[in-house]
C-alpha positions, 0 to 999 in steps of 0.5 A, spaced: 571 727 166 568 722 162 571 716 159 578 719 159 583 718 153 589 715 157 595 711 154 595 714 147 602 715 146 604 712 139 607 705 140 608 705 147 601 703 149 598 700 143 598 693 144 594 694 151 589 698 147 589 692 141 587 687 147 581 691 149 579 693 142 574 687 142 570 689 148 569 696 146 563 697 141 564 704 139 572 705 139 577 702 135 585 703 135 585 705 128 579 710 129 583 712 135 589 713 131 586 718 126 582 722 132 589 723 135 593 725 129 587 730 127 586 732 134 593 733 136 596 737 130 603 736 131 603 737 139 607 731 142 602 725 145 606 726 151 604 733 152 600 735 158 596 738 153 594 732 150 595 726 155 592 726 162 598 722 165 603 728 164 598 734 168 601 737 174 595 736 179 598 740 184 592 744 187 587 740 183 580 741 185 576 734 186 574 730 180 569 726 178 570 720 173 566 716 169 568 710 165 567 703 163 570 696 163 569 695 156 572 701 153 579 701 149 582 705 155 580 701 161 587 699 163 590 706 162 584 709 166 586 704 172 593 706 171 590 714 171 586 712 177 592 710 181 596 716 179 591 720 182 591 717 188 599 717 188 598 725 187 593 726 192 588 728 188 581 728 191 576 724 186 570 720 185 569 715 180 563 711 177 565 705 173 560 700 169 561 694 165 559 699 159 563 702 153 566 708 152 562 714 153 556 711 156 555 716 161 553 721 156 549 716 152 542 717 153 540 711 149 542 707 156 538 708 162 545 708 166 547 714 161 541 718 163 542 717 170 549 719 170 547 725 166 542 727 171 548 726 177 553 730 173 548 736 173 546 735 180 554 735 182 555 741 177 548 745 181 551 743 188 558 746 186 555 753 182 550 758 182 546 756 177 539 759 175 533 755 178 530 755 171 535 751 168 535 746 174 528 745 174 528 743 167 530 737 164 537 736 167 541 735 160 539 742 159 545 744 163 550 741 159 548 745 153 548 751 157 555 750 159 557 749 152 
């Protein structure tokens, strides 16, 4: 999971996101509101289909989290990590002093390394053709779309 959008319920956590806004060069609270209103299309923001905090994690497989300390959702992701611990979900996390979605931004060396790491993780967990894995690791991400 890359930069999970946690804490998006209307009004409930807005001030926390507003406090983080100056640190995130990519997202703003206003942009986040527009995305939520268009993406959710009438589905309540506290629905497990929208908000990770309300998902039933019973029997969930191990998760890999990549997120940044300078992103809008950072305080909420900290709470989300605590929730995963509380629910007994196995997870691995990579946190960097970076912005939202840094882990898939190939402009950053950290992003390039994270993409390669994710490809190795996926390759270790699945039966992928050798031709895909011998090429540029990001090819795998495109094959998964």
